[in-house]
ROSE-4610 file (N, C-alpha, C; in Angstrom, 1 decimal, always signed):
// ROSE-4610
residu = [X/X/X/X/X/X/X/X/X/X/X/X/X/X/X/X/X/X/X/X/X/X/X/X/X/X/X/X/X/X/X/X/X/X/X/X/X/X/X/X/X/X/X/X/X/X/X/X/X/X/X/X/X/X/X/X/X/X/X/X/X/X/X/X/X/X/X/X/X/X/X/X/X/X/X/X/X/X/X/X/X/X/X/X/X/X/X/X/X/X/X/X/X/X/X/X/X/X/X/X/X/X/X/X/X/X/X/X/X/X/X/X/X/X/X/X/X/X/X/X/X/X/X/X/X/X/X/X/X/X/X/X/X/X/X/X/X/X/X/X/X/X/X/X/X/X/X/X/X/X/X/X/X/X/X/X/X/X/X/X/X/X/X/X/X/X/X/X/X/X/X/X/X/X/X/X/X/X/X/X/X/X/X/X/X/X/X/X/X/X/X/X/X/X/X/X/X/X/X/X/X/X/X/X/X/X/X/X/X/X/X/X/X/X/X/X/X/X/X/X/X/X/X/X/X/X/X/X/X/X/X/X/X/X/X/X/X/X/X/X/X/X/X/X/X/X/X/X/X/X/X/X/X/X/X/X/X/X/X/X/X/X/X/X/X/X/X/X/X/X/X/X/X/X/X/X/X/X/X/X/X/X/X/X/X/X/X/X/X/X/X/X/X/X]
num = [1/1/1/2/2/2/3/3/3/4/4/4/5/5/5/6/6/6/7/7/7/8/8/8/9/9/9/10/10/10/11/11/11/12/12/12/13/13/13/14/14/14/15/15/15/16/16/16/17/17/17/18/18/18/19/19/19/20/20/20/21/21/21/22/22/22/23/23/23/24/24/24/25/25/25/26/26/26/27/27/27/28/28/28/29/29/29/30/30/30/31/31/31/32/32/32/33/33/33/34/34/34/35/35/35/36/36/36/37/37/37/38/38/38/39/39/39/40/40/40/41/41/41/42/42/42/43/43/43/44/44/44/45/45/45/46/46/46/47/47/47/48/48/48/49/49/49/50/50/50/51/51/51/52/52/52/53/53/53/54/54/54/55/55/55/56/56/56/57/57/57/58/58/58/59/59/59/60/60/60/61/61/61/62/62/62/63/63/63/64/64/64/65/65/65/66/66/66/67/67/67/68/68/68/69/69/69/70/70/70/71/71/71/72/72/72/73/73/73/74/74/74/75/75/75/76/76/76/77/77/77/78/78/78/79/79/79/80/80/80/81/81/81/82/82/82/83/83/83/84/84/84/85/85/85/86/86/86/87/87/87/88/88/88/89/89/89/90/90/90/91/91/91/92/92/92/93/93/93/94/94/94/95/95/95/96/96/96/97/97/97/98/98/98]
x = [+86.7/+86.7/+87.1/+86.4/+86.7/+87.8/+88.6/+89.7/+89.6/+89.7/+89.6/+91.0/+91.3/+92.7/+92.9/+91.9/+92.0/+92.3/+92.1/+92.2/+93.7/+94.1/+95.5/+96.0/+97.3/+97.9/+98.6/+98.7/+99.4/+100.9/+101.6/+103.1/+103.4/+104.7/+105.1/+105.0/+105.2/+105.1/+103.7/+102.7/+101.3/+100.9/+101.4/+101.0/+101.6/+102.8/+103.4/+102.6/+102.2/+101.5/+100.1/+99.5/+98.2/+98.4/+99.4/+99.6/+100.0/+100.8/+101.2/+99.9/+99.0/+97.8/+96.9/+96.9/+96.1/+96.7/+98.0/+98.7/+98.4/+98.5/+98.2/+96.8/+95.8/+94.4/+94.3/+95.0/+94.9/+95.5/+96.6/+97.3/+96.3/+95.5/+94.5/+93.4/+93.1/+92.1/+92.7/+93.9/+94.6/+93.8/+93.2/+92.6/+91.1/+90.6/+89.2/+88.9/+89.9/+89.7/+89.8/+90.2/+90.4/+89.1/+89.0/+87.8/+88.1/+87.2/+87.4/+86.8/+87.7/+87.3/+88.0/+87.3/+87.8/+88.6/+89.8/+90.6/+90.2/+89.8/+89.4/+88.1/+87.2/+85.9/+86.1/+87.0/+87.3/+88.0/+88.9/+89.6/+88.6/+87.6/+86.6/+85.9/+85.8/+85.1/+85.9/+87.2/+88.1/+88.3/+88.2/+88.5/+89.8/+90.8/+92.1/+92.2/+93.0/+93.2/+93.8/+93.4/+93.9/+93.2/+92.1/+91.4/+90.8/+90.5/+90.0/+88.5/+88.2/+86.8/+86.2/+86.8/+86.3/+84.9/+84.4/+83.0/+82.0/+82.5/+81.7/+81.2/+80.0/+79.5/+79.5/+79.8/+79.8/+78.3/+78.0/+76.6/+76.4/+77.5/+77.5/+77.6/+76.8/+76.8/+78.0/+78.9/+80.1/+79.9/+80.1/+80.0/+81.4/+81.5/+82.8/+82.9/+84.2/+84.4/+83.6/+82.9/+82.0/+82.8/+82.1/+82.7/+83.2/+82.5/+82.9/+83.8/+84.5/+85.4/+86.8/+87.7/+89.1/+89.8/+90.9/+91.6/+92.9/+93.1/+94.3/+95.5/+96.6/+97.8/+98.6/+98.3/+99.0/+98.4/+97.1/+96.4/+95.5/+95.4/+94.7/+93.2/+92.6/+91.2/+90.4/+89.2/+88.4/+87.6/+87.8/+87.2/+86.5/+85.6/+84.9/+85.8/+85.5/+86.3/+86.4/+85.5/+85.6/+86.8/+87.3/+88.5/+89.8/+89.7/+90.9/+91.7/+93.0/+93.9/+94.7/+95.3/+96.2/+96.4/+96.8/+97.2/+98.6/+99.5/+100.9/+101.2/+101.7/+102.2/+101.1/+99.9/+98.7/+98.2/+98.7/+98.2/+97.5/+96.4/+95.5/+95.8/+95.8/+96.1/+95.0/+94.5/+93.4/+94.0/+93.1/+93.5/+94.1/+93.8/+94.3/+95.8/+96.2/+97.5/+98.5/+98.0/+98.9/+99.4]
y = [+103.2/+104.4/+104.0/+104.4/+104.0/+104.9/+104.3/+105.1/+105.0/+106.2/+106.3/+106.2/+105.1/+104.8/+105.5/+106.0/+106.6/+108.1/+108.7/+110.1/+110.5/+111.7/+112.1/+112.2/+111.7/+111.8/+113.1/+113.5/+114.7/+114.5/+115.5/+115.4/+115.7/+115.5/+115.8/+117.3/+118.1/+119.6/+120.0/+119.4/+119.7/+119.2/+118.1/+117.5/+118.4/+118.9/+119.8/+121.1/+121.7/+122.9/+122.8/+121.6/+121.4/+121.3/+120.6/+120.5/+121.8/+122.6/+123.9/+124.8/+124.8/+125.6/+125.1/+123.8/+123.2/+123.6/+123.6/+124.0/+125.4/+126.3/+127.7/+127.9/+127.2/+127.4/+126.8/+125.7/+125.1/+126.0/+126.7/+127.6/+128.7/+129.2/+130.3/+129.7/+128.5/+127.8/+127.1/+127.4/+126.7/+126.7/+127.7/+127.8/+127.4/+127.1/+126.7/+125.3/+124.4/+123.1/+123.0/+124.0/+124.0/+124.0/+123.3/+123.2/+123.9/+124.9/+125.6/+124.7/+124.2/+123.3/+123.7/+123.8/+124.2/+122.9/+123.1/+121.9/+121.4/+122.3/+121.9/+121.1/+121.5/+120.8/+119.4/+119.3/+118.1/+117.1/+117.6/+116.8/+116.2/+116.9/+116.4/+115.2/+115.0/+113.8/+112.6/+112.7/+111.5/+111.0/+109.6/+109.0/+108.3/+108.7/+108.1/+106.8/+105.8/+104.6/+104.9/+104.2/+104.4/+105.6/+106.1/+107.3/+106.9/+107.9/+107.6/+107.2/+106.0/+105.5/+105.2/+105.9/+105.6/+106.0/+106.9/+107.3/+106.4/+105.4/+104.5/+103.3/+102.8/+101.7/+100.5/+99.3/+98.1/+97.6/+97.4/+97.1/+95.6/+94.8/+93.4/+92.6/+91.6/+90.7/+89.8/+89.8/+89.0/+87.8/+86.6/+85.4/+84.8/+84.2/+83.5/+82.3/+81.8/+80.6/+79.4/+78.8/+77.7/+76.3/+75.3/+74.0/+73.4/+73.7/+73.1/+74.0/+74.9/+75.8/+75.8/+76.2/+76.3/+77.5/+78.0/+79.1/+78.6/+79.0/+78.5/+79.2/+78.4/+78.9/+79.7/+79.7/+80.4/+81.7/+81.7/+82.9/+83.5/+82.8/+83.3/+83.6/+82.9/+83.0/+81.9/+82.2/+81.2/+80.5/+79.2/+78.4/+77.2/+76.7/+75.5/+74.3/+73.2/+72.0/+71.4/+71.6/+71.0/+71.6/+72.8/+73.4/+73.0/+72.1/+71.7/+70.7/+71.1/+70.2/+69.3/+69.9/+69.1/+69.8/+69.0/+69.5/+69.1/+70.1/+69.8/+70.4/+69.6/+70.1/+70.9/+70.4/+71.1/+72.3/+72.6/+73.8/+73.3/+73.9/+73.6/+74.5/+73.9/+74.6/+74.3/+75.4/+75.3/+74.8/+74.3/+73.8/+74.9/+76.2/+77.3/+77.5/+77.3/+77.5/+76.4/+75.2/+74.0/+73.8]
z = [+69.6/+68.8/+67.4/+66.4/+65.0/+64.4/+63.6/+63.0/+61.5/+60.9/+59.4/+58.9/+58.3/+57.8/+56.5/+55.8/+54.5/+54.7/+55.9/+56.1/+56.0/+55.5/+55.5/+56.9/+57.0/+58.4/+58.6/+59.8/+60.2/+60.3/+59.9/+60.1/+61.6/+61.9/+63.3/+63.6/+62.6/+62.8/+63.1/+62.4/+62.6/+64.0/+64.4/+65.7/+66.8/+66.6/+67.6/+67.7/+66.6/+66.5/+67.3/+67.0/+67.7/+69.2/+69.7/+71.1/+71.7/+71.0/+71.6/+71.8/+70.8/+70.9/+72.0/+72.2/+73.3/+74.6/+74.7/+76.0/+76.3/+75.3/+75.6/+76.1/+75.5/+75.9/+77.4/+77.7/+79.0/+80.0/+79.7/+80.6/+81.1/+80.2/+80.5/+81.5/+81.3/+82.2/+83.4/+83.8/+84.8/+86.1/+86.5/+87.8/+87.7/+86.6/+86.5/+87.1/+87.2/+87.7/+89.2/+89.9/+91.3/+92.0/+93.1/+93.9/+95.2/+95.6/+96.8/+97.9/+98.8/+99.9/+101.2/+102.2/+103.5/+104.1/+104.3/+104.8/+106.1/+107.0/+108.3/+108.2/+107.4/+107.2/+106.6/+105.7/+105.0/+106.0/+106.9/+107.8/+108.9/+109.2/+110.2/+109.8/+108.5/+107.9/+108.0/+108.1/+108.1/+109.5/+109.7/+111.0/+110.8/+111.6/+111.6/+112.4/+111.9/+112.7/+114.0/+115.0/+116.4/+117.0/+116.5/+117.1/+118.4/+119.2/+120.6/+120.4/+120.7/+120.7/+122.0/+123.1/+124.4/+124.6/+123.8/+124.0/+123.3/+122.5/+121.8/+122.7/+122.5/+123.3/+122.4/+123.1/+122.4/+122.1/+120.9/+120.5/+120.2/+120.3/+120.0/+121.2/+121.3/+122.5/+122.4/+123.3/+123.3/+124.3/+123.7/+124.5/+124.8/+126.0/+126.3/+125.4/+125.4/+124.5/+125.0/+124.1/+124.4/+124.5/+125.0/+125.2/+123.9/+122.8/+121.5/+120.7/+121.4/+120.7/+121.3/+120.5/+121.0/+120.5/+121.1/+120.7/+120.0/+118.8/+118.0/+118.6/+118.8/+119.4/+118.4/+117.2/+116.2/+115.8/+115.4/+115.0/+116.1/+117.2/+118.4/+118.1/+117.1/+116.9/+117.6/+118.0/+118.6/+117.5/+117.4/+116.3/+116.8/+116.0/+116.4/+116.3/+117.1/+117.2/+115.8/+114.9/+113.6/+112.8/+113.2/+112.6/+113.2/+114.2/+114.9/+114.0/+113.8/+113.0/+113.8/+114.9/+115.7/+117.1/+118.0/+119.3/+119.6/+119.9/+120.2/+121.6/+122.5/+123.8/+124.5/+124.4/+125.1/+124.4/+123.2/+122.4/+121.2/+120.9/+119.7/+118.5/+117.3/+116.1/+115.1/+114.4/+113.4/+112.1/+111.2/+109.9/+109.0/+109.2/+108.4/+108.8/+110.0/+110.5/+110.3/+110.2/+110.1/+108.7]
């Protein structure tokens, strides 16, 4: 936004008068910004975490852990052997967790 530095500046009184006039006009339009919305209708669109998903079907094919994969003992993710950092006491750890 360009500023005209040569224009006369307003005093504090003039700035207060402008803001009071603006506030008065806004007070009259106070209810104009409200949106009529049915709360029940709006709530139906939201899905809360932990919602009952028992009626949903699994659409992804899940495979058991393969021979070239391991489960990290720290993050419990199944990862490829190329992600194996170390094995301690019979437990495998990935490079991200070590």
